[in-house]
Legacy VTK file of the C-alpha trace (Angstrom):
# vtk DataFile Version 3.0
C-alpha trace
ASCII
DATASET POLYDATA
POINTS 261 float
26.230 5.281 -8.000
24.232 2.061 -7.902
21.932 2.097 -10.907
19.109 0.736 -8.753
19.059 3.974 -6.736
16.455 6.362 -8.140
16.914 10.001 -7.177
14.158 11.317 -9.409
11.275 9.819 -7.416
10.646 9.871 -3.690
11.233 6.610 -1.846
9.675 5.583 1.441
12.900 4.775 3.307
14.396 8.166 2.486
11.207 10.157 3.179
10.835 8.343 6.504
14.467 9.232 7.241
13.631 12.884 6.476
10.644 12.849 8.840
12.898 11.426 11.560
15.359 14.275 11.078
17.959 12.263 9.159
20.256 13.396 6.373
20.015 10.388 4.033
17.487 11.782 1.584
17.280 13.760 -1.654
15.417 16.954 -2.627
12.603 14.910 -4.180
12.157 13.023 -0.875
12.018 16.251 1.110
9.559 17.816 -1.332
7.172 14.847 -1.166
7.669 14.586 2.588
6.652 18.216 2.993
3.636 17.730 0.720
2.472 14.708 2.715
2.942 16.699 5.913
0.694 19.358 4.411
-2.055 16.781 3.955
-1.389 15.070 7.261
0.500 17.321 9.702
1.031 14.591 12.314
3.006 12.287 9.973
6.246 13.278 11.695
4.719 12.246 15.022
3.755 8.911 13.462
7.342 8.316 12.332
8.740 9.170 15.753
6.086 7.133 17.575
6.791 4.110 15.371
10.509 4.391 16.150
9.875 4.735 19.875
7.565 1.700 19.781
10.413 -0.304 18.240
12.615 0.631 21.178
10.050 -0.314 23.817
9.091 -3.581 22.126
12.678 -4.742 21.556
13.662 -3.769 25.102
10.747 -5.778 26.502
11.511 -8.818 24.359
15.229 -8.795 25.164
14.989 -7.848 28.845
11.758 -9.494 30.003
11.063 -12.258 27.480
14.677 -13.368 27.037
14.598 -13.164 23.236
18.073 -13.238 21.699
17.210 -13.398 17.993
15.549 -10.676 15.908
14.485 -10.756 12.260
13.823 -7.142 11.267
12.056 -7.007 7.884
11.895 -3.634 6.165
14.805 -2.150 8.052
14.744 1.314 6.542
17.644 3.705 6.790
19.624 3.563 10.035
18.805 6.203 12.626
19.261 6.270 16.398
18.363 3.191 18.430
18.224 0.614 15.671
17.022 -2.870 16.585
20.481 -4.316 17.219
21.505 -1.336 19.346
18.454 -1.671 21.571
18.690 -5.459 21.816
22.457 -5.599 22.385
22.243 -2.869 25.018
20.260 -5.417 27.044
21.864 -8.601 25.712
25.233 -8.113 23.959
24.999 -11.653 22.535
21.769 -10.916 20.643
21.722 -11.890 16.965
19.945 -9.625 14.483
19.189 -10.099 10.801
18.056 -7.017 8.913
16.098 -7.435 5.674
15.545 -4.801 3.004
15.671 -4.641 -0.783
16.496 -0.962 -1.226
20.139 -0.595 -2.324
20.635 2.705 -0.513
19.340 1.114 2.707
21.694 -1.846 2.339
24.673 0.400 1.609
24.048 2.445 4.736
23.231 -0.610 6.809
26.511 -2.310 6.057
28.385 0.861 6.981
26.486 1.838 10.113
24.761 -1.179 11.623
27.706 -2.820 13.350
27.266 -5.468 16.016
28.492 -5.728 19.579
31.484 -8.130 19.640
29.493 -10.803 21.486
26.576 -10.726 19.071
25.930 -10.831 15.341
24.338 -8.383 12.902
23.714 -9.510 9.337
21.877 -8.050 6.335
19.740 -9.783 3.758
18.848 -8.259 0.396
15.313 -9.555 -0.042
11.765 -8.354 -0.567
9.023 -8.783 2.043
6.951 -10.403 -0.719
9.394 -13.359 -0.674
9.316 -14.791 2.861
10.879 -18.094 1.784
13.983 -16.281 0.550
14.122 -14.284 3.778
13.903 -17.417 5.907
16.521 -19.269 3.884
18.988 -16.387 4.156
18.268 -15.681 7.828
18.878 -19.344 8.624
22.589 -18.774 8.157
22.596 -16.519 11.242
19.559 -17.415 13.349
19.048 -20.736 15.153
15.652 -22.065 13.977
15.242 -24.064 17.194
15.287 -20.931 19.384
12.656 -18.170 19.585
12.852 -15.330 17.087
11.202 -11.914 17.219
9.903 -11.241 13.704
9.635 -7.491 13.294
7.498 -5.943 10.563
7.158 -2.276 11.431
5.393 -0.272 8.748
6.094 -2.899 6.082
2.850 -4.840 5.505
1.261 -1.577 4.328
3.411 -1.984 1.188
1.844 -5.402 0.518
-1.334 -4.144 -1.092
-3.262 -7.439 -1.136
-4.414 -8.315 2.379
-4.602 -12.048 1.692
-1.016 -11.989 0.452
0.048 -10.007 3.520
-1.578 -12.630 5.775
0.146 -15.400 3.833
3.534 -13.709 4.285
3.005 -13.451 8.035
1.846 -17.081 8.276
4.858 -18.327 6.310
7.237 -16.455 8.595
5.555 -17.434 11.849
5.104 -21.066 10.813
8.890 -21.266 10.414
9.781 -20.056 13.921
9.361 -22.080 17.136
6.976 -21.703 20.046
7.925 -18.708 22.178
8.674 -16.550 19.111
7.091 -13.133 18.679
5.577 -10.990 15.935
6.028 -7.225 16.286
3.808 -5.149 13.991
2.907 -1.563 13.189
0.583 -0.455 10.394
-1.123 2.798 9.329
-4.889 3.072 9.500
-7.711 5.388 8.508
-9.661 4.532 11.679
-11.206 7.755 13.090
-10.607 6.639 16.690
-6.869 7.050 16.066
-7.251 10.227 14.040
-6.593 8.449 10.761
-8.976 10.389 8.515
-6.176 12.660 7.342
-4.209 9.660 6.131
-6.534 9.180 3.160
-5.520 12.245 1.149
-1.879 11.863 2.185
-1.761 8.247 0.986
-3.463 9.121 -2.294
-0.846 11.815 -2.907
1.934 9.400 -1.953
0.734 6.733 -4.359
0.751 9.252 -7.222
4.152 10.765 -6.438
6.350 8.241 -4.625
7.259 4.600 -4.317
6.389 1.961 -3.251
2.588 2.323 -3.125
0.954 2.079 0.284
-2.368 1.053 1.805
-4.055 1.534 5.162
-5.931 -1.219 7.007
-8.746 -1.464 9.510
-8.417 -2.782 13.043
-9.993 -6.078 11.966
-7.570 -6.475 9.061
-4.617 -5.659 11.314
-5.882 -8.123 13.930
-6.011 -10.875 11.301
-2.207 -10.761 11.015
-2.066 -11.848 14.671
-4.410 -14.833 14.298
-3.146 -17.800 16.311
-0.856 -15.676 18.466
-1.277 -14.566 22.069
-1.407 -10.774 21.878
0.502 -9.099 24.700
-1.121 -6.386 26.789
-2.326 -3.754 26.070
-3.476 -5.451 22.864
-3.940 -3.641 19.560
-3.490 0.072 20.207
-1.959 3.154 18.662
1.738 2.304 18.608
2.357 5.381 20.762
0.100 3.884 23.439
1.835 0.495 23.599
3.392 0.477 27.083
4.281 4.173 26.903
6.929 5.565 29.223
4.737 8.616 29.824
1.031 8.819 30.566
1.016 11.863 28.287
1.822 9.800 25.172
-0.033 11.016 22.085
-2.256 8.865 19.884
-1.146 8.401 16.281
-2.909 6.651 13.384
-0.540 3.705 13.417
-1.559 0.421 15.028
1.012 -1.386 17.120
0.939 -4.845 18.677
3.144 -7.705 19.819
1.998 -11.318 19.584
3.596 -14.460 21.053
3.488 -17.809 19.282
2.129 -20.371 21.773
LINES 1 262
261 0 1 2 3 4 5 6 7 8 9 10 11 12 13 14 15 16 17 18 19 20 21 22 23 24 25 26 27 28 29 30 31 32 33 34 35 36 37 38 39 40 41 42 43 44 45 46 47 48 49 50 51 52 53 54 55 56 57 58 59 60 61 62 63 64 65 66 67 68 69 70 71 72 73 74 75 76 77 78 79 80 81 82 83 84 85 86 87 88 89 90 91 92 93 94 95 96 97 98 99 100 101 102 103 104 105 106 107 108 109 110 111 112 113 114 115 116 117 118 119 120 121 122 123 124 125 126 127 128 129 130 131 132 133 134 135 136 137 138 139 140 141 142 143 144 145 146 147 148 149 150 151 152 153 154 155 156 157 158 159 160 161 162 163 164 165 166 167 168 169 170 171 172 173 174 175 176 177 178 179 180 181 182 183 184 185 186 187 188 189 190 191 192 193 194 195 196 197 198 199 200 201 202 203 204 205 206 207 208 209 210 211 212 213 214 215 216 217 218 219 220 221 222 223 224 225 226 227 228 229 230 231 232 233 234 235 236 237 238 239 240 241 242 243 244 245 246 247 248 249 250 251 252 253 254 255 256 257 258 259 260
């Protein structure tokens, strides 16, 4: 077993996989996942809503905006309807670069995230804190002269310093051309989205699992989209971003898509 894989402490990618009903997790992940659910019973809904948002956003960008390149940072463990599957269902020639620095994620990704013959799927072992490394590696697969959808779903919450998180986003978006997109989700404590329960759950997480996490306000989340044209319906609960059903729930996870002018 890879000596970087820790099975004695819960890890976000594996706990998230557990909440989504996956099998790629260990007893410690399930135990912490159940404890967090005890603090915040809707966490499973958040995980599912985040995943469904990914599907709707990628479908829109591939089908309606004509995007053919996706840079998915913080891939997580593969489940159903991964970015390349959604994109290549619309556009088989789409090119996707996945980025993660968790060895168990990369092992599974290389085995399960296979591309359509017309397109390309590649994997980069890099940390979200190092956007220059990500861009350099992604440049081997993505054409820097053509629009790219930069996807950061539930990843900036692991960058604890908000100024650093903004800097990471700016570095990435400065490197892609006009017509590129930023796709974001992020947990919040905002009462309007029912986020009060997140506080105790996050405190427990930070004492018992890795990596540490932080929530952000609407204003802080909005600052990541500075300089971009935010698509309708704006900054909303990710479950309410262009939902397929009017009955969509509200979860304490912001979602938004911004276009670089």
